[in-house]
C-alpha positions as CSV (number, residue, x, y, z in Angstrom):
1,M,1.2,25.5,-21.6
2,I,1.7,24.8,-25.3
3,N,3.8,21.6,-26.0
4,F,6.0,22.1,-28.8
5,L,6.2,18.2,-29.3
6,D,2.5,17.7,-29.7
7,K,2.8,16.8,-33.4
8,F,4.7,13.6,-32.3
9,I,2.3,12.5,-29.5
10,K,-0.4,10.0,-30.1
11,R,-3.2,11.3,-28.1
12,T,-6.0,9.7,-26.7
13,H,-9.0,11.5,-25.0
14,N,-11.3,8.5,-24.0
15,L,-10.4,7.6,-20.4
16,N,-9.4,3.9,-20.9
17,S,-8.0,1.8,-18.0
18,V,-4.4,2.8,-18.6
19,T,-5.1,6.5,-18.7
20,K,-7.1,5.9,-15.4
21,K,-4.4,4.1,-13.7
22,I,-1.8,6.8,-14.9
23,L,-4.2,9.5,-13.5
24,D,-4.5,7.4,-10.2
25,L,-0.6,7.3,-9.9
26,S,-0.3,11.0,-10.4
27,K,-3.0,11.6,-7.9
28,N,-1.9,9.2,-5.2
29,T,1.9,9.7,-5.3
30,P,3.9,13.2,-4.7
31,V,5.2,12.7,-8.2
32,K,2.6,15.4,-9.2
33,K,5.0,17.9,-7.2
34,I,7.9,17.1,-9.9
35,F,5.5,17.3,-12.7
36,N,4.1,20.9,-11.6
37,S,7.6,22.1,-10.9
38,I,9.3,20.8,-14.2
39,N,6.2,21.8,-16.3
40,N,6.2,25.3,-15.1
41,Y,9.8,26.0,-15.4
42,S,9.5,27.4,-18.9
43,S,7.2,27.5,-21.8
44,N,8.8,24.4,-23.4
45,S,9.9,22.2,-20.3
46,E,8.1,18.9,-19.8
47,V,8.6,15.6,-17.9
48,R,7.0,12.4,-18.6
49,Y,6.7,9.0,-17.0
50,V,8.6,6.4,-18.9
51,G,9.6,2.9,-19.1
52,G,8.9,0.3,-16.3
53,C,6.0,2.0,-14.5
54,I,4.1,2.4,-17.9
55,R,5.1,-1.0,-18.9
56,K,3.6,-2.3,-15.6
57,I,0.6,-0.2,-15.6
58,I,-0.5,-1.7,-19.0
59,K,0.2,-5.2,-17.8
60,E,-1.6,-4.5,-14.4
61,E,1.3,-5.0,-12.4
62,L,2.4,-3.5,-9.2
63,V,4.3,-0.3,-9.9
64,D,7.0,-0.3,-7.3
65,D,9.2,2.5,-8.9
66,I,8.6,5.7,-10.9
67,D,11.1,6.7,-13.7
68,L,10.7,10.1,-15.3
69,A,12.2,11.6,-18.4
70,T,12.5,15.3,-19.2
71,N,13.8,17.9,-21.8
72,L,15.7,19.8,-19.1
73,N,19.3,19.1,-18.7
74,P,20.5,17.8,-15.4
75,Q,21.6,21.4,-14.2
76,Q,18.2,22.7,-15.0
77,V,16.6,19.7,-13.3
78,C,18.6,20.5,-10.1
79,E,17.7,24.3,-10.3
80,V,13.9,23.3,-10.5
81,L,14.1,20.9,-7.5
82,K,16.0,23.4,-5.3
83,K,13.7,26.2,-6.2
84,N,10.6,24.1,-5.1
85,N,12.3,22.9,-2.0
86,I,12.5,19.1,-3.2
87,N,15.3,17.0,-1.9
88,F,17.5,15.4,-4.4
89,Y,20.9,13.7,-4.9
90,E,23.0,13.4,-8.1
91,T,22.8,9.7,-8.7
92,G,24.4,9.6,-12.1
93,I,24.6,13.4,-13.2
94,E,27.2,12.5,-15.7
95,H,24.5,10.1,-17.4
96,G,21.6,12.7,-16.8
97,T,20.0,11.1,-13.9
98,I,18.8,12.9,-10.7
99,T,16.8,11.1,-7.9
100,A,14.4,13.4,-6.1
101,V,13.1,12.4,-2.8
102,I,9.5,13.3,-1.5
103,E,7.8,11.9,1.3
104,G,10.0,8.7,1.4
105,Y,9.4,8.1,-2.5
106,N,12.4,8.0,-4.9
107,F,11.9,9.4,-8.4
108,E,14.8,8.9,-10.8
109,I,14.5,11.9,-13.4
110,T,16.6,11.5,-16.4
111,S,17.3,14.1,-19.1
112,L,16.6,13.2,-22.8
113,R,19.8,11.8,-24.3
114,E,21.5,10.7,-27.5
115,D,24.5,8.3,-27.5
116,V,27.5,9.7,-28.8
117,E,29.8,6.7,-28.2
118,T,29.3,3.3,-26.8
119,D,31.6,0.5,-25.9
120,G,29.3,-2.6,-25.0
121,R,29.4,-1.4,-21.4
122,H,28.9,2.3,-21.0
123,A,27.6,5.0,-23.3
124,Q,29.0,8.6,-23.7
125,V,25.8,10.8,-24.2
126,K,24.9,14.4,-25.0
127,F,21.9,15.8,-23.7
128,S,18.7,16.5,-25.8
129,T,15.3,18.0,-26.3
130,D,14.2,15.5,-28.7
131,W,11.8,12.8,-27.4
132,K,12.0,10.5,-30.5
133,K,15.7,10.5,-30.2
134,D,15.6,9.4,-26.6
135,A,13.2,6.7,-27.4
136,S,15.4,5.5,-30.3
137,R,18.3,4.8,-28.1
138,R,16.3,2.6,-25.6
139,D,16.4,-1.1,-25.8
140,F,12.9,-2.7,-26.4
141,T,9.7,-1.3,-27.7
142,I,7.8,-1.9,-24.6
143,N,10.3,0.2,-22.6
144,A,10.0,3.2,-24.8
145,I,6.4,4.3,-23.9
146,Y,6.0,7.7,-22.3
147,S,3.2,9.4,-20.7
148,D,2.2,12.8,-19.5
149,I,0.7,13.3,-16.2
150,E,-2.9,12.9,-17.6
151,G,-2.2,9.6,-19.2
152,N,-1.7,10.7,-22.8
153,L,0.7,8.3,-24.5
154,F,3.9,9.1,-26.4
155,D,4.7,5.7,-28.0
156,P,6.6,6.1,-31.1
157,F,7.5,2.3,-31.7
158,N,4.3,0.8,-30.7
159,G,5.4,-0.8,-27.5
160,K,2.0,-0.9,-25.9
161,E,0.7,-2.9,-28.9
162,D,3.7,-5.2,-28.8
163,L,3.2,-5.5,-25.0
164,E,-0.5,-6.5,-25.3
165,K,0.5,-9.0,-28.1
166,G,3.1,-10.5,-26.2
167,L,6.1,-9.5,-28.3
168,V,9.5,-8.4,-26.9
169,K,11.3,-6.6,-29.8
170,F,14.5,-4.6,-30.0
171,I,14.1,-1.0,-31.2
172,G,16.0,-1.0,-34.5
173,D,18.9,-3.4,-35.4
174,P,19.2,-6.1,-32.4
175,E,22.7,-6.7,-32.9
176,Q,23.5,-2.8,-32.7
177,R,21.4,-2.6,-29.5
178,I,23.3,-5.5,-27.9
179,K,26.7,-4.2,-29.0
180,E,26.0,-0.9,-27.5
181,D,25.5,-2.6,-24.2
182,F,25.9,-6.3,-23.5
183,L,23.7,-6.3,-20.6
184,R,20.9,-6.1,-22.8
185,I,21.2,-10.0,-23.5
186,L,20.2,-10.4,-20.0
187,R,17.7,-7.9,-20.1
188,Y,16.1,-9.5,-23.3
189,L,15.9,-12.9,-21.4
190,R,14.1,-11.1,-18.4
191,F,11.8,-9.4,-20.7
192,H,11.2,-12.3,-22.9
193,L,10.5,-14.7,-19.9
194,S,8.3,-12.1,-18.2
195,Y,6.2,-10.9,-21.3
196,S,6.4,-13.0,-24.4
197,N,3.9,-15.4,-25.9
198,H,6.1,-16.4,-28.5
199,N,9.1,-18.6,-29.2
200,H,12.5,-16.7,-29.5
201,E,12.9,-15.3,-33.0
202,P,15.5,-17.5,-34.8
203,E,17.4,-14.3,-35.9
204,T,17.6,-12.7,-32.4
205,S,18.6,-16.0,-31.0
206,K,21.5,-16.2,-33.4
207,I,22.5,-12.7,-32.9
208,I,22.6,-13.2,-29.0
209,K,24.7,-16.5,-29.2
210,K,27.2,-14.6,-31.6
211,N,27.6,-11.7,-29.0
212,I,27.4,-13.8,-25.7
213,V,31.1,-13.3,-25.1
214,G,30.6,-9.6,-24.8
215,I,28.9,-10.3,-21.2
216,S,32.7,-11.0,-20.0
217,N,33.4,-7.3,-20.4
218,L,30.6,-6.4,-17.9
219,S,31.2,-5.4,-14.3
220,K,30.1,-8.3,-11.7
221,E,27.9,-5.5,-10.0
222,R,25.8,-4.8,-13.1
223,L,25.5,-8.5,-13.7
224,L,24.4,-9.1,-10.0
225,N,21.8,-6.3,-10.2
226,E,20.4,-7.7,-13.3
227,L,20.1,-11.1,-11.6
228,K,18.4,-9.5,-8.7
229,K,15.7,-7.9,-11.2
230,F,15.2,-11.2,-12.7
231,F,14.5,-13.0,-9.4
232,K,12.2,-10.1,-8.8
233,S,10.2,-10.6,-11.9
234,N,9.3,-14.0,-10.8
235,S,10.2,-15.7,-14.3
236,I,12.6,-18.5,-12.7
237,I,9.9,-21.3,-13.4
238,K,9.7,-20.1,-16.9
239,L,13.6,-20.1,-17.3
240,S,14.0,-23.6,-16.0
241,K,11.8,-24.8,-18.9
242,D,13.1,-22.4,-21.7
243,K,16.2,-24.4,-23.2
244,F,17.6,-21.3,-25.1
245,S,17.4,-19.0,-22.1
246,L,18.6,-21.6,-19.6
247,E,21.6,-22.4,-21.8
248,L,22.6,-18.6,-21.9
249,F,22.1,-18.4,-18.0
250,E,24.3,-21.2,-17.3
251,I,27.0,-19.5,-19.6
252,I,26.6,-16.3,-17.8
253,F,26.1,-17.5,-14.3
254,P,27.9,-21.1,-14.3
255,Q,27.8,-21.4,-10.4
256,L,23.9,-21.2,-10.6
257,K,23.6,-25.1,-11.1
258,N,20.0,-26.1,-9.6
259,F,17.5,-24.7,-12.0
260,R,15.9,-28.2,-12.1
261,L,14.6,-27.5,-8.7
262,F,12.4,-24.9,-10.0
263,S,10.9,-27.0,-13.1
264,N,8.1,-28.3,-10.9
265,P,8.2,-26.7,-7.5
266,N,5.9,-27.7,-4.8
267,S,3.3,-25.2,-3.4
268,F,5.6,-24.1,-0.4
269,A,8.5,-23.5,-3.0
270,K,5.9,-21.3,-5.4
271,D,5.3,-19.2,-2.3
272,K,9.0,-18.8,-1.6
273,I,9.5,-17.8,-5.5
274,N,6.7,-15.3,-5.3
275,E,8.3,-13.7,-2.2
276,S,11.4,-12.9,-4.4
277,D,14.0,-13.3,-1.6
278,F,16.9,-12.9,-3.6
279,I,19.4,-14.5,-1.2
280,F,17.4,-17.4,-0.3
281,L,16.7,-18.2,-3.9
282,L,20.3,-17.9,-4.7
283,S,20.9,-20.4,-1.9
284,I,18.9,-23.0,-3.8
285,L,20.7,-22.5,-7.1
286,L,24.1,-22.5,-5.5
287,I,24.3,-25.1,-2.8
288,D,25.6,-28.4,-4.1
289,G,28.0,-29.7,-1.3
290,T,31.1,-28.3,-2.9
291,D,32.7,-24.9,-2.6
292,N,30.5,-23.4,-5.3
293,T,28.8,-21.0,-3.0
294,D,32.3,-19.7,-1.7
295,Y,33.4,-19.1,-5.2
296,F,30.0,-17.2,-6.3
297,I,30.5,-15.0,-3.0
298,Y,34.1,-14.1,-4.0
299,K,33.4,-13.7,-7.8
300,F,30.4,-11.2,-7.3
301,N,31.8,-9.5,-4.1
302,I,28.4,-10.2,-2.3
303,S,27.8,-7.9,0.8
304,K,29.1,-9.5,4.3
305,K,25.5,-9.4,5.8
306,D,24.2,-11.7,2.6
307,Q,27.6,-13.7,2.8
308,K,27.0,-14.6,6.3
309,R,23.3,-15.8,5.6
310,L,24.4,-18.0,2.4
311,K,27.2,-19.5,4.2
312,I,25.1,-20.5,7.4
313,I,22.7,-22.4,5.0
314,D,25.7,-23.8,2.9
315,N,27.6,-25.0,6.0
316,F,24.4,-26.6,7.4
317,Y,24.0,-28.7,4.1
318,K,27.5,-29.6,3.5
319,D,27.5,-31.5,6.6
320,K,25.7,-35.0,6.3
321,I,22.0,-34.5,6.9
322,S,20.4,-37.0,9.3
323,A,17.5,-37.2,11.8
324,K,19.7,-35.6,14.3
325,S,20.1,-32.5,12.2
326,F,16.5,-31.5,12.9
327,T,16.1,-32.4,16.5
328,E,14.9,-29.9,18.9
329,K,18.3,-29.6,20.5
330,N,20.1,-28.9,17.2
331,L,17.5,-26.5,16.0
332,N,17.4,-24.5,19.4
333,K,21.2,-24.2,19.2
334,I,21.0,-22.6,15.3
335,F,17.9,-20.5,16.8
336,Y,19.9,-19.0,19.7
337,Y,23.4,-18.7,18.1
338,M,22.6,-17.8,14.5
339,G,19.1,-16.3,14.9
340,K,15.7,-16.8,13.6
341,Q,16.4,-16.0,9.9
342,A,19.1,-18.6,9.7
343,L,16.9,-21.4,11.2
344,I,13.8,-20.3,8.9
345,D,16.3,-20.4,5.9
346,I,17.7,-23.8,6.7
347,L,14.1,-25.4,7.4
348,S,12.7,-23.5,4.3
349,F,15.6,-24.9,2.0
350,R,14.5,-28.4,3.3
351,I,11.1,-28.1,2.2
352,F,11.9,-26.3,-1.1
353,T,14.2,-28.9,-2.3
354,S,11.9,-31.8,-1.5
355,K,9.4,-33.3,-3.7
356,K,6.9,-33.4,-1.0
357,I,6.3,-30.9,1.8
358,D,7.3,-32.3,5.1
359,K,4.5,-31.2,7.5
360,K,6.6,-31.5,10.5
361,V,9.4,-29.2,9.1
362,L,6.5,-26.9,8.0
363,K,5.1,-26.9,11.5
364,L,8.5,-26.0,12.9
365,I,8.8,-23.0,10.5
366,E,5.3,-21.7,11.8
367,Q,6.6,-22.4,15.4
368,F,10.0,-20.5,15.3
369,Q,8.4,-17.9,13.2
370,S,6.1,-17.0,16.1
371,K,8.9,-16.3,18.6
372,D,12.3,-14.6,19.0
373,P,15.5,-16.1,20.3
374,P,15.6,-16.0,24.2
375,S,18.1,-14.2,26.2
376,M,20.4,-16.0,28.5
377,P,19.0,-15.4,32.2
378,I,22.1,-15.9,34.0
379,G,24.8,-13.2,33.9
380,A,28.2,-12.6,35.4
381,Q,26.8,-10.6,38.3
382,F,24.6,-13.4,39.5
383,L,27.6,-15.8,39.7
384,M,29.5,-13.2,41.6
385,D,26.9,-12.6,44.1
386,K,25.8,-16.1,44.6
387,Y,28.9,-17.9,44.5
388,Q,31.5,-15.3,45.3
389,M,33.2,-15.7,42.1
390,T,35.6,-13.0,40.9
391,E,36.2,-11.6,37.5
392,G,38.6,-13.6,35.4
393,K,39.0,-16.3,33.1
394,N,37.2,-19.0,35.3
395,L,34.2,-16.7,35.5
396,G,33.8,-16.7,31.6
397,I,34.4,-20.5,31.4
398,K,31.6,-21.2,34.0
399,L,29.2,-18.8,32.0
400,K,29.9,-20.3,28.7
401,N,29.4,-23.8,30.3
402,I,26.0,-22.6,31.7
403,E,24.8,-21.2,28.5
404,E,25.7,-24.3,26.7
405,E,23.6,-26.4,29.1
406,W,20.8,-24.0,29.1
407,V,20.7,-24.1,25.3
408,N,20.9,-28.0,25.3
409,N,18.1,-28.2,27.9
410,N,15.6,-26.3,25.7
411,F,16.5,-23.1,27.5
412,K,15.7,-24.2,30.8
413,L,17.8,-24.6,33.8
414,S,17.3,-25.2,37.6
415,E,19.5,-23.9,40.4
416,K,20.7,-27.4,41.1
417,Q,22.0,-27.6,37.5
418,I,23.7,-24.3,37.9
419,D,25.3,-25.5,41.2
420,K,26.5,-28.6,39.5
421,I,28.1,-26.7,36.7
422,V,29.8,-24.1,39.1
423,N,31.1,-26.7,41.5
424,R,32.6,-29.3,39.0
């Protein structure tokens, strides 16, 4: 197939490590089905890897998602996928993005675009066939690197070189890029802390400070999603030591108050940071004995599942912590009534926020991780059969009393103890 964009592409024919890894990616994932389908659609159709997956390959990071760009418009992409029996859903078709699903893998396929109008939050776009113009609308040079299935790079802004030198540079005028979408301020901080070997450029810092108020126009959902990506990038330790980035984070997320806990973490805390457990790390930053956690949950519309997890940790540490807080009886109550995750979170929070690792608490984590909460062995039918009890309020009360005694007694209860509870 003749590529009408060949003259723009910087080709490399020696199999360097980046090329080899792209070839491996093409070979070892079902993405090749998308490449074959789109590239064979017409004499000019083409699809390429773009953005994060190429950036991560260059930096020898784990590639956990694959984004693709194509010179077909969204309707043509849908047509190709249908024709080749590839499942898909129209994630953001108005912005040109279709998500293909093959063998459990998700692949976002986005049509080449040009911005028609921007308002600091969203862009009105028109679809294009011009790879250079698509690259020109992206935020940073390191995110505007494309590759075909064979590992030949299209890198119009020398993003690979910037990445290797540890430079995070806006494409074109930084202020224009920021005003197009104020989320790019947060994205700049994430990429700078992840990849830069240099101090913030004074002019870039000045422009960001000047435009920081624009963040208030962004949806809470977009801010929260970017915060999740930030935690996933494992840059939080660097953030705690970067004065400029930290000041901006505290303006954007004023409820995140405990960054000092990340400046010199113990070995347990480092492992938890590397796990990138968003809700747990969020609890470390939020919980301060006030209603801070509740306000953040309300402000960012946290899911009910994550709310519950945060509130359990928050409520435990709002109470005055004493030796009794970590007795076997109290921990068993949490384990049984709230579940394994809640107990592990509470114990992990204790170690994370301490200068030294408490080996007793660490042993408790290992102990509870290896088992599941027990099931109450006594049921209503047992009481009805043995004690001739009938259904009703009294039966429920006795069952609850037996359950409480069983939990308080380390999940053990003799028949004599049951008799005593039933007959009192």
